[in-house]
Backbone as CSV, one residue per row, in Angstrom:
resi,resn,N_x,N_y,N_z,CA_x,CA_y,CA_z,C_x,C_y,C_z
1,UNK,-39.968,36.707,65.508,-40.663,36.109,65.979,-41.618,36.885,66.678
2,UNK,-42.924,36.596,65.587,-44.231,37.124,66.124,-45.328,36.840,67.260
3,UNK,-45.599,37.434,68.019,-46.264,36.057,69.215,-47.977,36.973,68.772
4,UNK,-48.660,36.236,68.906,-50.295,36.283,68.977,-51.126,35.685,69.856
5,UNK,-51.740,36.478,71.008,-52.309,35.916,72.034,-53.673,35.007,71.682
6,UNK,-53.891,34.495,72.317,-55.673,33.795,72.429,-56.447,35.218,72.730
7,UNK,-55.944,35.931,73.539,-57.186,36.839,73.754,-57.136,38.233,72.592
8,UNK,-56.362,37.958,71.781,-56.661,38.971,70.741,-57.048,38.526,69.218
9,UNK,-57.801,37.043,69.359,-57.928,36.578,68.382,-59.694,36.809,68.266
10,UNK,-59.743,37.148,66.463,-61.529,37.559,66.676,-62.396,36.988,66.756
11,UNK,-63.370,37.411,67.440,-64.650,36.357,67.801,-65.636,36.493,66.010
12,UNK,-66.075,34.882,66.341,-66.689,34.834,65.332,-68.035,33.682,65.533
13,UNK,-68.298,32.967,64.529,-69.698,31.975,64.913,-70.701,32.827,64.573
14,UNK,-71.371,32.106,65.326,-73.331,32.135,65.876,-73.464,31.384,67.336
15,UNK,-73.036,32.077,68.379,-72.941,31.608,69.757,-74.323,30.957,69.894
16,UNK,-75.570,31.499,69.457,-76.574,31.824,69.383,-76.960,30.266,69.604
17,UNK,-76.454,30.086,68.309,-76.544,28.516,67.509,-75.530,27.577,68.455
18,UNK,-74.850,28.335,69.052,-73.824,26.774,69.710,-72.519,26.848,68.855
19,UNK,-72.126,27.714,68.267,-70.976,27.882,67.383,-70.002,28.611,67.841
20,UNK,-69.585,28.756,68.440,-67.783,29.993,69.074,-66.643,29.350,68.220
21,UNK,-66.604,30.608,67.690,-64.949,30.819,66.588,-64.345,31.833,67.245
22,UNK,-63.000,31.499,67.245,-61.899,32.608,66.976,-61.012,32.592,66.492
23,UNK,-60.962,33.547,65.078,-60.008,33.562,64.057,-58.603,34.393,64.554
24,UNK,-57.222,33.837,63.792,-56.045,34.158,64.167,-55.758,35.032,63.145
25,UNK,-56.467,35.371,62.058,-56.222,36.148,60.993,-57.010,36.360,60.424
26,UNK,-57.531,37.316,59.184,-58.421,38.380,58.809,-59.422,37.679,58.441
27,UNK,-60.468,37.401,58.769,-61.527,36.423,58.352,-62.969,37.016,58.253
28,UNK,-63.733,37.231,57.217,-65.210,37.183,57.152,-65.332,39.341,57.441
29,UNK,-65.817,39.129,58.167,-66.084,41.099,58.892,-65.108,41.230,59.633
30,UNK,-64.311,40.244,59.970,-63.520,41.209,61.167,-62.050,41.636,59.629
31,UNK,-61.780,42.766,59.086,-60.758,42.288,57.672,-59.977,43.036,58.135
32,UNK,-58.571,42.751,58.241,-57.511,43.554,58.588,-56.326,43.131,57.673
33,UNK,-56.134,44.009,56.483,-54.763,44.024,55.295,-53.650,43.653,56.408
34,UNK,-53.465,43.931,56.903,-51.895,43.230,57.915,-52.095,41.959,58.268
35,UNK,-53.181,41.539,58.254,-53.197,39.563,58.808,-53.740,39.028,58.049
36,UNK,-53.606,39.038,56.666,-53.925,37.891,55.560,-53.717,36.729,55.481
37,UNK,-52.437,36.747,56.049,-51.510,35.592,56.051,-50.177,35.366,56.198
38,UNK,-49.661,34.194,56.353,-48.367,34.868,57.029,-47.793,32.630,56.216
39,UNK,-46.654,32.828,55.373,-46.625,32.037,54.338,-47.581,31.299,53.963
40,UNK,-48.117,29.944,53.749,-49.462,29.715,52.964,-50.174,29.434,53.732
41,UNK,-50.469,30.018,55.197,-51.592,29.825,55.899,-52.309,30.931,56.211
42,UNK,-53.363,31.307,56.091,-54.636,31.644,55.682,-55.637,32.087,56.994
43,UNK,-55.844,31.006,57.869,-56.774,30.923,58.804,-56.496,29.578,59.584
44,UNK,-56.678,29.933,60.641,-56.086,29.561,61.993,-57.322,29.683,62.913
45,UNK,-58.929,28.578,62.737,-59.734,28.996,63.623,-60.244,27.935,64.408
46,UNK,-60.200,28.900,65.652,-60.656,27.770,67.204,-61.877,27.481,67.007
47,UNK,-63.068,25.953,66.853,-63.977,25.873,66.892,-64.599,25.346,67.970
48,UNK,-65.842,25.991,68.340,-66.386,25.254,69.550,-68.172,25.016,69.408
49,UNK,-67.958,23.820,69.158,-69.436,23.297,68.463,-70.396,22.719,69.882
50,UNK,-71.422,23.279,70.105,-72.495,22.438,71.530,-72.907,21.305,70.766
51,UNK,-73.229,20.132,71.584,-73.870,19.159,70.650,-75.380,19.618,70.047
52,UNK,-75.102,19.120,68.993,-76.201,19.528,67.804,-76.088,20.346,67.440
53,UNK,-74.898,21.350,66.981,-74.634,22.426,66.695,-73.197,21.675,65.383
54,UNK,-73.688,23.004,63.987,-72.386,23.105,63.441,-73.149,23.795,61.888
55,UNK,-72.094,23.156,61.293,-72.103,24.265,60.186,-72.652,23.329,58.905
56,UNK,-73.871,24.202,58.209,-74.592,23.725,56.913,-73.401,23.142,55.920
57,UNK,-74.297,22.911,54.853,-73.210,22.435,53.815,-73.025,23.800,53.282
58,UNK,-72.167,24.045,53.484,-71.228,25.074,52.270,-69.951,24.999,51.740
59,UNK,-69.736,25.847,50.447,-68.677,25.518,49.267,-67.419,26.198,49.754
60,UNK,-66.360,25.718,49.208,-64.655,26.226,49.343,-64.170,25.752,48.053
61,UNK,-63.356,26.482,47.505,-62.344,26.056,46.333,-61.078,26.613,46.729
62,UNK,-60.084,25.948,45.898,-58.518,26.536,46.258,-58.320,26.983,47.428
63,UNK,-58.336,25.823,48.249,-58.151,25.636,49.420,-57.372,24.391,50.368
64,UNK,-56.358,24.494,50.959,-56.146,23.179,51.378,-56.709,23.252,53.152
65,UNK,-57.519,22.504,53.537,-58.051,22.634,54.702,-57.930,21.515,55.994
66,UNK,-57.004,21.771,56.778,-56.887,20.644,57.913,-57.230,20.784,59.178
67,UNK,-57.840,20.175,59.809,-58.444,19.877,61.101,-58.007,19.025,61.902
68,UNK,-58.002,19.633,62.961,-57.240,18.894,64.571,-58.807,18.389,65.601
69,UNK,-58.534,17.949,66.122,-59.927,17.467,67.032,-58.988,17.707,68.023
70,UNK,-59.385,18.293,68.825,-59.525,18.362,70.435,-59.956,17.545,71.366
71,UNK,-61.464,18.060,71.186,-62.556,17.347,72.207,-63.418,17.217,71.521
72,UNK,-64.383,15.319,71.524,-65.547,15.373,70.979,-65.331,15.046,69.597
73,UNK,-66.143,14.545,68.879,-65.991,13.954,67.470,-66.874,14.776,66.369
74,UNK,-66.374,15.133,65.548,-66.522,16.407,64.349,-67.161,14.985,63.674
75,UNK,-68.427,15.108,62.933,-68.998,14.643,61.697,-68.299,15.352,60.492
76,UNK,-67.711,14.773,59.549,-67.828,15.381,58.390,-68.527,14.708,57.410
77,UNK,-69.046,15.556,56.229,-69.599,14.935,55.416,-69.322,16.104,54.045
78,UNK,-69.266,15.646,52.472,-68.712,16.075,51.551,-69.499,15.660,50.381
79,UNK,-69.347,17.019,49.163,-69.559,16.317,47.787,-69.073,15.117,47.122
80,UNK,-68.428,14.912,47.772,-67.311,13.671,47.043,-67.606,12.655,47.585
81,UNK,-68.536,12.358,48.712,-69.376,10.960,48.653,-68.907,10.438,50.519
82,UNK,-67.835,11.794,50.603,-67.364,11.168,52.250,-67.942,11.378,53.488
83,UNK,-67.818,10.573,54.711,-68.728,10.676,55.182,-67.956,9.940,56.479
84,UNK,-66.869,11.100,57.253,-66.491,10.820,58.274,-66.654,11.186,60.099
85,UNK,-66.141,10.322,60.802,-66.019,11.266,62.423,-64.463,11.217,62.612
86,UNK,-64.361,12.118,62.890,-63.196,12.808,63.294,-62.649,12.672,64.426
87,UNK,-61.782,12.127,65.625,-61.876,12.170,67.144,-60.302,12.989,67.450
88,UNK,-60.335,12.950,68.603,-58.812,13.877,68.900,-57.454,12.800,68.407
89,UNK,-56.470,13.812,67.892,-55.388,13.259,67.521,-55.594,13.148,66.059
90,UNK,-57.084,12.970,65.730,-56.725,12.364,63.922,-56.486,13.975,63.071
91,UNK,-55.863,14.097,62.065,-55.958,14.632,61.291,-56.570,14.764,59.942
92,UNK,-57.663,15.368,59.585,-58.349,15.804,58.658,-57.715,16.367,57.293
93,UNK,-57.730,16.229,56.004,-57.303,17.046,55.182,-57.996,17.349,53.960
94,UNK,-58.443,18.005,53.890,-59.575,18.167,52.292,-59.233,19.314,51.474
95,UNK,-58.954,18.979,50.245,-58.289,19.704,48.923,-59.414,20.005,48.739
96,UNK,-59.753,21.528,48.679,-60.992,21.785,48.190,-60.775,22.401,46.677
97,UNK,-59.640,22.079,45.898,-58.950,22.525,44.739,-59.942,23.205,44.066
98,UNK,-60.781,22.303,42.786,-61.995,23.264,41.945,-62.945,23.284,42.138
99,UNK,-63.335,22.940,43.329,-64.615,23.208,44.281,-65.617,22.300,45.324
100,UNK,-65.570,22.169,46.393,-66.322,21.132,47.223,-67.173,21.759,47.891
101,UNK,-68.512,20.682,48.468,-68.764,21.407,49.631,-69.203,20.711,50.885
102,UNK,-69.133,21.010,51.264,-68.805,19.879,52.812,-69.894,20.677,53.878
103,UNK,-70.127,19.576,55.161,-71.309,19.472,55.914,-69.909,19.544,57.436
104,UNK,-70.216,20.170,58.123,-69.509,20.332,59.563,-70.486,20.033,61.037
105,UNK,-69.903,19.347,61.940,-71.796,19.001,62.550,-70.673,18.387,63.899
106,UNK,-71.021,18.325,65.262,-71.022,17.942,66.489,-72.539,17.399,66.511
107,UNK,-72.358,15.744,65.940,-73.726,14.775,66.347,-73.753,14.308,67.834
108,UNK,-72.767,14.366,68.264,-72.442,13.855,69.754,-73.050,14.380,71.087
109,UNK,-73.379,13.811,72.114,-73.780,14.606,73.411,-72.429,15.260,74.125
110,UNK,-71.657,15.450,73.190,-70.462,16.186,74.197,-69.853,17.389,73.488
111,UNK,-69.506,18.438,74.270,-68.671,19.305,73.462,-68.070,18.933,72.463
112,UNK,-67.799,19.560,71.242,-66.193,19.643,70.376,-66.238,20.526,70.046
113,UNK,-64.578,20.622,70.207,-63.485,21.848,69.949,-62.409,21.017,69.208
114,UNK,-62.244,21.783,68.132,-60.946,21.646,67.132,-60.725,22.886,66.658
115,UNK,-59.486,22.665,65.843,-58.742,23.696,65.109,-58.447,23.460,63.398
116,UNK,-58.906,24.349,63.109,-58.924,24.087,61.348,-58.542,25.320,60.674
117,UNK,-57.151,24.633,60.082,-56.253,25.477,59.365,-56.629,25.474,57.804
118,UNK,-56.949,26.543,57.225,-56.992,26.749,55.656,-55.069,27.231,55.478
119,UNK,-54.933,26.693,53.978,-53.700,26.854,53.794,-54.055,27.408,51.759
120,UNK,-53.510,27.981,51.440,-53.692,28.933,50.267,-52.905,27.155,49.606
121,UNK,-52.904,26.746,48.514,-51.975,26.509,47.307,-51.654,26.709,46.499
122,UNK,-50.572,26.366,46.223,-48.924,27.022,45.338,-49.976,27.416,44.331
123,UNK,-50.668,26.431,43.264,-51.608,26.532,42.300,-52.709,26.032,42.082
124,UNK,-53.582,26.865,41.797,-55.149,27.006,41.831,-55.510,25.544,40.887
125,UNK,-56.795,25.084,41.660,-57.647,24.227,40.448,-57.288,23.051,40.763
126,UNK,-57.593,21.901,40.006,-57.869,20.419,40.118,-58.300,19.734,40.652
127,UNK,-58.429,18.531,40.910,-59.504,18.021,41.662,-59.723,18.118,43.043
128,UNK,-61.187,17.723,43.511,-60.532,17.934,45.036,-60.186,16.262,45.434
129,UNK,-59.859,16.889,46.840,-59.557,14.961,47.449,-59.531,15.188,48.875
130,UNK,-59.509,13.823,49.431,-59.590,14.465,50.976,-59.091,12.976,51.452
131,UNK,-58.198,13.159,52.942,-57.864,12.497,53.625,-58.129,12.436,54.336
132,UNK,-57.920,10.962,55.659,-57.457,11.191,57.065,-56.709,10.321,57.701
133,UNK,-55.603,10.832,58.676,-54.575,10.321,59.233,-55.312,9.916,60.720
134,UNK,-55.688,8.468,61.345,-55.881,8.791,62.794,-55.105,8.574,63.572
135,UNK,-54.680,9.259,64.798,-53.799,9.368,65.768,-52.368,9.627,64.870
136,UNK,-52.088,10.630,65.039,-50.999,11.075,63.935,-49.871,11.060,64.908
137,UNK,-48.905,10.941,65.340,-47.681,10.718,65.486,-46.823,11.530,65.880
138,UNK,-46.353,11.555,67.291,-45.354,13.002,66.756,-43.966,12.239,66.070
139,UNK,-44.063,11.874,65.473,-42.635,11.207,64.968,-42.999,11.061,63.315
140,UNK,-44.462,11.377,63.123,-44.654,11.442,61.484,-45.756,12.558,61.190
141,UNK,-44.569,13.208,60.510,-45.310,14.979,60.084,-46.576,14.470,58.965
142,UNK,-47.318,15.147,58.802,-48.719,15.439,57.928,-48.096,16.565,57.019
143,UNK,-47.991,16.044,55.745,-47.921,16.502,54.232,-48.401,17.346,53.414
144,UNK,-48.253,18.546,53.300,-49.365,19.206,52.622,-49.018,20.038,51.317
145,UNK,-48.208,18.786,50.624,-47.480,19.411,49.700,-47.715,20.440,48.388
146,UNK,-49.284,20.243,48.083,-49.812,21.201,47.321,-49.945,22.647,47.732
147,UNK,-49.496,22.869,49.235,-49.420,24.359,50.066,-47.926,24.368,50.084
148,UNK,-46.605,23.701,50.252,-45.538,23.724,50.300,-45.458,24.067,51.590
149,UNK,-46.188,22.918,52.450,-46.665,22.738,53.836,-46.533,21.736,54.652
150,UNK,-46.119,21.187,56.026,-45.801,20.241,56.595,-46.340,20.891,57.698
151,UNK,-47.524,20.125,58.478,-47.719,19.907,59.680,-46.748,18.887,60.858
152,UNK,-46.460,19.504,62.377,-45.351,18.768,62.894,-46.758,18.795,64.268
153,UNK,-46.804,17.652,64.693,-47.196,17.776,66.621,-46.559,17.369,67.286
154,UNK,-46.219,17.985,68.415,-45.367,18.226,69.503,-46.360,18.065,70.909
155,UNK,-45.732,16.828,71.239,-46.939,16.354,72.847,-45.385,16.243,74.316
156,UNK,-44.830,17.113,74.544,-43.841,16.919,75.032,-44.416,17.292,76.803
157,UNK,-43.807,15.933,77.565,-44.561,16.003,78.818,-43.821,17.086,79.661
158,UNK,-44.052,17.385,81.207,-43.655,18.458,81.910,-42.216,18.392,82.070
159,UNK,-41.328,19.427,82.046,-39.985,19.314,81.823,-39.524,18.813,80.905
160,UNK,-40.258,18.745,79.373,-39.312,17.945,78.473,-39.329,19.249,77.559
161,UNK,-38.227,18.733,75.909,-37.731,19.916,75.502,-38.411,19.238,73.943
162,UNK,-38.767,19.851,72.771,-38.581,18.798,71.536,-38.537,20.260,70.549
163,UNK,-38.152,19.909,69.493,-37.293,20.332,68.628,-38.557,21.013,67.463
164,UNK,-38.169,22.535,67.045,-39.210,22.768,66.277,-38.813,22.775,64.827
165,UNK,-39.243,22.893,64.059,-38.550,22.364,62.484,-37.959,23.878,61.874
166,UNK,-36.468,23.637,61.453,-36.519,24.994,60.808,-37.154,25.171,58.978
167,UNK,-37.571,25.994,58.845,-38.672,26.862,57.654,-37.894,28.161,57.254
168,UNK,-38.997,28.371,56.069,-38.575,29.997,56.045,-39.887,30.462,56.704
169,UNK,-41.268,30.145,57.143,-42.103,30.522,57.782,-42.666,28.806,58.670
170,UNK,-42.745,29.032,60.200,-43.277,28.507,61.400,-43.681,28.954,62.219
171,UNK,-45.467,27.920,61.848,-46.210,28.942,62.549,-46.389,27.669,64.131
172,UNK,-46.408,28.450,65.185,-46.364,27.579,66.190,-47.487,27.950,66.801
173,UNK,-48.722,27.317,66.977,-49.923,26.831,67.440,-49.939,26.040,69.267
174,UNK,-50.452,26.490,69.944,-50.797,25.605,71.460,-52.071,25.537,71.613
175,UNK,-52.220,24.222,71.422,-53.620,23.821,71.444,-53.785,23.492,73.294
176,UNK,-53.064,22.799,73.771,-52.630,22.632,75.801,-51.477,22.985,76.058
177,UNK,-51.571,23.483,77.034,-50.495,23.694,78.260,-49.405,24.787,78.064
178,UNK,-48.348,25.323,78.494,-47.806,25.973,78.478,-46.064,26.145,78.173
179,UNK,-45.943,26.504,77.121,-44.199,26.414,76.391,-43.551,27.562,76.622
180,UNK,-42.732,27.069,76.134,-41.351,28.348,76.019,-40.545,28.040,75.532
181,UNK,-40.655,28.828,73.797,-39.953,28.555,72.559,-38.607,29.199,73.059
182,UNK,-37.135,28.747,72.655,-36.309,29.528,72.623,-35.438,29.222,71.414
183,UNK,-34.317,30.289,71.099,-33.668,30.271,70.127,-34.031,30.842,68.953
184,UNK,-33.524,30.966,67.852,-33.745,32.162,67.011,-33.086,33.668,67.333
185,UNK,-33.899,34.674,67.543,-33.928,36.020,68.041,-34.284,35.834,68.981
186,UNK,-34.416,34.853,70.017,-34.662,35.612,71.480,-35.864,34.474,71.818
187,UNK,-36.530,34.747,73.009,-37.600,33.830,73.200,-38.909,33.991,74.185
188,UNK,-39.827,33.410,74.508,-41.351,33.425,74.514,-41.708,32.821,75.232
189,UNK,-42.749,32.851,75.902,-43.998,31.642,76.628,-45.084,31.835,76.197
190,UNK,-45.606,30.790,75.627,-46.879,30.335,75.120,-48.193,29.690,75.802
191,UNK,-49.207,29.899,76.177,-50.693,29.146,76.485,-51.354,28.954,75.486
192,UNK,-52.429,28.087,75.715,-53.540,27.410,74.993,-53.602,28.257,74.108
193,UNK,-53.714,28.767,73.427,-54.733,29.400,72.164,-53.534,30.395,71.860
194,UNK,-52.224,30.912,72.458,-51.357,31.291,71.836,-50.322,31.174,70.194
195,UNK,-50.090,31.807,69.677,-49.567,31.575,68.568,-48.393,32.218,68.493
196,UNK,-46.822,31.738,67.992,-45.815,32.362,67.246,-45.975,32.249,65.783
197,UNK,-45.281,33.594,65.384,-44.867,33.083,63.572,-43.340,33.604,63.469
198,UNK,-42.846,32.425,63.053,-41.333,32.963,63.044,-40.832,32.563,61.818
199,UNK,-40.087,33.799,61.236,-39.620,33.679,59.966,-38.392,33.449,59.888
200,UNK,-37.466,32.802,58.721,-36.549,32.224,58.648,-36.723,31.378,60.126
201,UNK,-36.839,30.357,60.734,-36.525,29.544,61.536,-35.361,28.660,61.728
202,UNK,-34.262,29.149,63.227,-33.727,28.215,63.081,-33.243,28.163,64.550
203,UNK,-33.125,26.728,64.702,-32.356,26.239,65.903,-33.768,26.162,66.704
204,UNK,-34.783,26.579,66.452,-35.931,27.076,67.567,-36.383,25.733,68.115
205,UNK,-36.414,25.985,69.463,-36.956,24.726,70.722,-38.037,24.855,71.543
206,UNK,-39.122,24.006,71.873,-40.115,24.599,72.525,-39.916,23.715,74.173
207,UNK,-40.033,23.841,75.238,-39.761,22.985,76.338,-41.292,23.675,77.090
208,UNK,-41.788,22.415,77.763,-43.051,23.022,78.422,-42.956,22.276,79.699
209,UNK,-43.599,23.672,80.427,-43.866,23.720,82.015,-45.199,22.176,82.364
210,UNK,-45.858,22.441,81.534,-46.788,21.359,81.836,-47.147,20.368,80.928
211,UNK,-47.683,19.145,80.925,-48.084,18.522,79.214,-48.232,19.386,78.443
212,UNK,-47.990,19.361,77.397,-48.418,19.935,75.927,-49.210,19.343,74.984
213,UNK,-49.877,19.792,74.325,-49.871,19.657,73.006,-49.713,20.711,71.797
214,UNK,-48.857,20.968,71.051,-48.449,21.709,70.444,-48.712,21.558,68.375
215,UNK,-49.488,21.996,67.727,-49.315,22.025,66.025,-48.042,22.733,65.716
216,UNK,-47.351,22.899,64.707,-46.510,22.919,64.403,-46.478,23.211,62.540
217,UNK,-46.703,24.194,62.030,-46.359,23.888,60.238,-44.915,24.806,60.146
218,UNK,-44.638,24.136,59.264,-42.931,23.764,58.586,-43.404,24.645,57.089
219,UNK,-43.538,25.821,56.548,-43.768,26.261,55.092,-42.266,26.770,54.425
220,UNK,-42.347,26.029,53.678,-41.529,27.174,52.234,-41.910,28.474,51.905
221,UNK,-40.932,28.832,51.067,-41.147,30.471,50.467,-41.484,30.577,49.183
222,UNK,-42.762,30.217,48.678,-42.930,30.251,47.178,-42.155,31.521,46.546
223,UNK,-42.211,31.739,45.129,-41.267,33.008,44.500,-42.476,34.055,44.977
224,UNK,-43.656,34.112,44.810,-44.290,35.028,45.016,-44.795,35.382,46.266
225,UNK,-44.284,35.176,47.466,-44.659,35.308,48.840,-43.321,36.016,49.555
226,UNK,-43.726,37.378,49.580,-42.869,38.058,49.980,-43.055,38.506,51.680
């Protein structure tokens, strides 16, 4: 179990343009050869967009892009003709496959906060696809089969416990609240923005000291990942 604190994330974005980003993995000019990926996960970005700010049209390819809105509303448009408002609790999944272009903006009057996670597909190429799940429930995981990954949401109340799925690779990201992970080879406390990377997770649980929201990726081990 490896713990990565919110304060250790690489700063990015363009604060003068109303875009503040915190990167959990090597990204752009913040190159770190020892922090390129964990399982299928190659990016976990915390994004904060001021009203009217956003990312103009830009391309992606061979990446599974999963977005979780924390506060505000995200406007999404892409070259495949999708135009969507993504709200808190929704899961947006854009499979860029052989190539797609999209725009992400905060067209609302309130600040926008979201977590965007990029996963490497098991096989490159294919046709882009798009989907959104409104109000993902704790009991309904979101599968990303192209990357051999499943996203779970945990929202324990104060004093409550929740199970963490077993997996070859498990990535735990705290959106809000304070939790403690136990089991495996030890335990650790996590606060908002913190993450834990667990290899060979078995019997791990989380306990909330206050109402919490936690994103948990369960990932299989492809033959080429060592």
